[in-house]
VEXDRENDO-581262 format. One record per residue (C-alpha): residue number from 1; x, z, y; residue in one letter. Coordinates in pm, 1 decimal. Layout:
<nodes>
node k NUM, c1 X, c3 Z, c2 Y, r a;
...
</nodes>
This chain:
<nodes>
node k 1, c1 1272.4, c3 705.2, c2 1563.8, r m;
node k 2, c1 995.4, c3 569.1, c2 1338.9, r i;
node k 3, c1 823.4, c3 238.9, c2 1413.3, r a;
node k 4, c1 566.9, c3 27.7, c2 1229.9, r v;
node k 5, c1 505.5, c3 -338.8, c2 1290.9, r k;
node k 6, c1 340.5, c3 -631.0, c2 1119.7, r e;
node k 7, c1 575.4, c3 -840.1, c2 907.1, r i;
node k 8, c1 552.6, c3 -1158.9, c2 701.9, r p;
node k 9, c1 522.5, c3 -1122.5, c2 324.2, r p;
node k 10, c1 885.6, c3 -1225.5, c2 278.5, r e;
node k 11, c1 1000.0, c3 -900.3, c2 445.1, r l;
node k 12, c1 817.0, c3 -693.3, c2 181.5, r t;
node k 13, c1 998.2, c3 -835.6, c2 -122.5, r y;
node k 14, c1 1326.1, c3 -643.6, c2 -113.1, r d;
node k 15, c1 1163.2, c3 -299.6, c2 -82.6, r i;
node k 16, c1 889.3, c3 -389.1, c2 -329.8, r r;
node k 17, c1 1157.9, c3 -491.6, c2 -578.9, r h;
node k 18, c1 1375.1, c3 -182.2, c2 -529.6, r i;
node k 19, c1 1089.0, c3 74.4, c2 -537.1, r v;
node k 20, c1 810.5, c3 -85.2, c2 -736.0, r l;
node k 21, c1 957.7, c3 -349.1, c2 -963.4, r r;
node k 22, c1 1298.5, c3 -221.5, c2 -1065.6, r e;
node k 23, c1 1423.4, c3 -398.8, c2 -1376.0, r g;
node k 24, c1 1175.9, c3 -684.6, c2 -1333.5, r l;
node k 25, c1 1253.2, c3 -1028.1, c2 -1187.1, r p;
node k 26, c1 1242.5, c3 -1045.3, c2 -808.9, r r;
node k 27, c1 962.8, c3 -1301.2, c2 -843.6, r e;
node k 28, c1 736.2, c3 -1022.1, c2 -970.0, r s;
node k 29, c1 723.4, c3 -908.0, c2 -604.2, r c;
node k 30, c1 562.7, c3 -1235.2, c2 -489.5, r y;
node k 31, c1 184.1, c3 -1198.1, c2 -508.6, r w;
node k 32, c1 -71.9, c3 -1475.7, c2 -482.3, r d;
node k 33, c1 -273.7, c3 -1251.4, c2 -248.6, r t;
node k 34, c1 9.0, c3 -1210.5, c2 5.8, r d;
node k 35, c1 -127.4, c3 -1496.8, c2 212.8, r r;
node k 36, c1 -491.7, c3 -1430.1, c2 150.8, r l;
node k 37, c1 -703.0, c3 -1480.2, c2 465.1, r d;
node k 38, c1 -724.2, c3 -1134.9, c2 628.0, r g;
node k 39, c1 -425.0, c3 -985.3, c2 447.4, r a;
node k 40, c1 -158.8, c3 -820.3, c2 657.4, r f;
node k 41, c1 171.2, c3 -653.0, c2 585.9, r h;
node k 42, c1 330.5, c3 -361.4, c2 767.6, r l;
node k 43, c1 692.6, c3 -263.9, c2 771.5, r g;
node k 44, c1 815.4, c3 82.9, c2 852.1, r g;
node k 45, c1 1144.0, c3 139.5, c2 1033.6, r w;
node k 46, c1 1349.5, c3 455.5, c2 1063.3, r l;
node k 47, c1 1624.6, c3 438.8, c2 1325.2, r d;
node k 48, c1 1591.9, c3 59.8, c2 1341.4, r e;
node k 49, c1 1637.9, c3 10.1, c2 966.2, r r;
node k 50, c1 1350.4, c3 -118.8, c2 757.5, r q;
node k 51, c1 1262.7, c3 154.6, c2 509.5, r m;
node k 52, c1 904.3, c3 85.2, c2 400.0, r g;
node k 53, c1 636.8, c3 -178.3, c2 336.6, r v;
node k 54, c1 262.6, c3 -182.9, c2 279.1, r a;
node k 55, c1 18.0, c3 -465.6, c2 213.0, r t;
node k 56, c1 -351.0, c3 -451.1, c2 307.6, r f;
node k 57, c1 -578.0, c3 -718.3, c2 171.2, r q;
node k 58, c1 -951.9, c3 -779.5, c2 169.3, r p;
node k 59, c1 -1072.7, c3 -707.2, c2 -181.5, r e;
node k 60, c1 -1396.6, c3 -540.1, c2 -292.4, r p;
node k 61, c1 -1371.8, c3 -210.1, c2 -475.9, r d;
node k 62, c1 -1424.9, c3 -290.8, c2 -842.1, r p;
node k 63, c1 -1691.3, c3 -15.1, c2 -854.8, r d;
node k 64, c1 -1877.3, c3 -154.9, c2 -551.4, r r;
node k 65, c1 -1832.6, c3 -533.7, c2 -580.7, r p;
node k 66, c1 -2080.3, c3 -635.8, c2 -313.4, r g;
node k 67, c1 -1939.9, c3 -415.1, c2 -39.3, r e;
node k 68, c1 -1655.5, c3 -526.9, c2 190.0, r p;
node k 69, c1 -1342.8, c3 -326.7, c2 136.1, r a;
node k 70, c1 -966.7, c3 -346.0, c2 184.5, r y;
node k 71, c1 -712.1, c3 -278.0, c2 -87.3, r r;
node k 72, c1 -382.3, c3 -111.3, c2 -10.6, r l;
node k 73, c1 -120.7, c3 -259.9, c2 -236.8, r r;
node k 74, c1 253.3, c3 -242.6, c2 -272.1, r g;
node k 75, c1 311.5, c3 56.8, c2 -44.9, r m;
node k 76, c1 672.6, c3 162.8, c2 -87.6, r a;
node k 77, c1 928.8, c3 369.2, c2 99.2, r v;
node k 78, c1 1294.9, c3 367.6, c2 9.9, r l;
node k 79, c1 1405.0, c3 703.8, c2 -135.7, r p;
node k 80, c1 1639.4, c3 778.8, c2 154.1, r a;
node k 81, c1 1346.2, c3 773.5, c2 399.3, r a;
node k 82, c1 1084.3, c3 965.1, c2 207.1, r r;
node k 83, c1 951.9, c3 1270.0, c2 386.2, r g;
node k 84, c1 1040.0, c3 1132.3, c2 727.2, r n;
node k 85, c1 688.1, c3 1002.1, c2 812.2, r g;
node k 86, c1 747.4, c3 630.2, c2 753.0, r v;
node k 87, c1 483.9, c3 610.3, c2 479.0, r g;
node k 88, c1 234.0, c3 817.8, c2 675.8, r a;
node k 89, c1 269.7, c3 604.5, c2 985.4, r l;
node k 90, c1 223.2, c3 280.3, c2 788.1, r m;
node k 91, c1 -82.1, c3 425.4, c2 608.6, r l;
node k 92, c1 -240.5, c3 546.2, c2 933.0, r l;
node k 93, c1 -166.7, c3 222.5, c2 1118.2, r a;
node k 94, c1 -313.8, c3 11.8, c2 836.9, r g;
node k 95, c1 -620.3, c3 235.0, c2 804.5, r t;
node k 96, c1 -681.0, c3 217.3, c2 1180.5, r d;
node k 97, c1 -661.8, c3 -162.4, c2 1176.0, r r;
node k 98, c1 -904.1, c3 -190.4, c2 885.3, r v;
node k 99, c1 -1142.5, c3 52.1, c2 1057.9, r r;
node k 100, c1 -1129.5, c3 -158.7, c2 1378.6, r r;
node k 101, c1 -1232.4, c3 -461.1, c2 1165.4, r m;
node k 102, c1 -1554.3, c3 -274.4, c2 1082.3, r g;
node k 103, c1 -1462.4, c3 -217.6, c2 717.0, r i;
node k 104, c1 -1568.4, c3 123.0, c2 586.9, r g;
node k 105, c1 -1389.1, c3 147.0, c2 253.7, r l;
node k 106, c1 -1029.5, c3 130.1, c2 138.0, r m;
node k 107, c1 -894.6, c3 164.8, c2 -216.0, r w;
node k 108, c1 -569.7, c3 146.8, c2 -407.4, r c;
node k 109, c1 -418.4, c3 202.0, c2 -750.8, r d;
node k 110, c1 -174.1, c3 484.1, c2 -691.6, r a;
node k 111, c1 121.0, c3 577.9, c2 -910.0, r r;
node k 112, c1 110.3, c3 938.5, c2 -1025.2, r i;
node k 113, c1 399.1, c3 1028.1, c2 -794.9, r g;
node k 114, c1 205.9, c3 906.3, c2 -488.7, r a;
node k 115, c1 -128.5, c3 1074.6, c2 -558.1, r v;
node k 116, c1 -53.5, c3 1390.4, c2 -358.3, r d;
node k 117, c1 56.2, c3 1177.3, c2 -59.8, r f;
node k 118, c1 -276.4, c3 996.7, c2 -51.9, r y;
node k 119, c1 -470.9, c3 1323.3, c2 -103.7, r l;
node k 120, c1 -306.1, c3 1463.7, c2 211.9, r r;
node k 121, c1 -457.2, c3 1174.6, c2 410.4, r y;
node k 122, c1 -813.5, c3 1216.8, c2 281.3, r g;
node k 123, c1 -807.5, c3 977.2, c2 -12.3, r w;
node k 124, c1 -988.7, c3 1078.7, c2 -334.0, r e;
node k 125, c1 -898.7, c3 1023.9, c2 -695.8, r k;
node k 126, c1 -1165.9, c3 823.9, c2 -878.5, r c;
node k 127, c1 -1184.5, c3 790.4, c2 -1252.4, r g;
node k 128, c1 -938.8, c3 848.9, c2 -1530.2, r a;
node k 129, c1 -565.4, c3 793.0, c2 -1544.4, r l;
node k 130, c1 -485.3, c3 437.5, c2 -1654.5, r f;
node k 131, c1 -175.0, c3 238.5, c2 -1737.7, r e;
node k 132, c1 -43.9, c3 -70.2, c2 -1564.9, r i;
node k 133, c1 199.9, c3 -225.0, c2 -1811.4, r p;
node k 134, c1 462.7, c3 -320.7, c2 -1549.1, r t;
node k 135, c1 423.1, c3 -10.0, c2 -1334.2, r a;
node k 136, c1 319.6, c3 291.4, c2 -1543.9, r g;
node k 137, c1 33.7, c3 541.0, c2 -1507.6, r p;
node k 138, c1 -199.4, c3 517.0, c2 -1205.3, r h;
node k 139, c1 -515.5, c3 661.7, c2 -1058.5, r y;
node k 140, c1 -764.5, c3 460.9, c2 -859.9, r r;
node k 141, c1 -800.2, c3 619.0, c2 -517.6, r m;
node k 142, c1 -1047.2, c3 552.6, c2 -237.5, r k;
node k 143, c1 -1110.8, c3 645.6, c2 120.9, r k;
node k 144, c1 -1421.7, c3 607.2, c2 330.4, r e;
node k 145, c1 -1316.0, c3 520.0, c2 686.5, r i;
</nodes>
């Protein structure tokens, strides 16, 4: 069974470290924005074991700085759970919550390997491929909600 629930930032660190920050210090998973007013974190469970995390934070789209938006950051699913719907359920639950807040735009910086996942859920690639030194090549992606 898959479940998604809100979690404190501390419950994101292990999965962020394993999936997104391998080889870097664990402290690289602690973000100043984790406790930003309006930020929330979701955990995804598969058969009662936490397998995924996602952070949603209020942050304007760099291309539309005056417009309220939410940034999806640090979405990660452990390899053993990929393809089981954990990531999809976290993405949909977070998107629904942001929509209910009255926010009409979400964005993220997606690793190349995650682009097709976001495309399946109506996100669009925007701009050219760029490099994040600690995380590799990314595309900016957006979704009007």
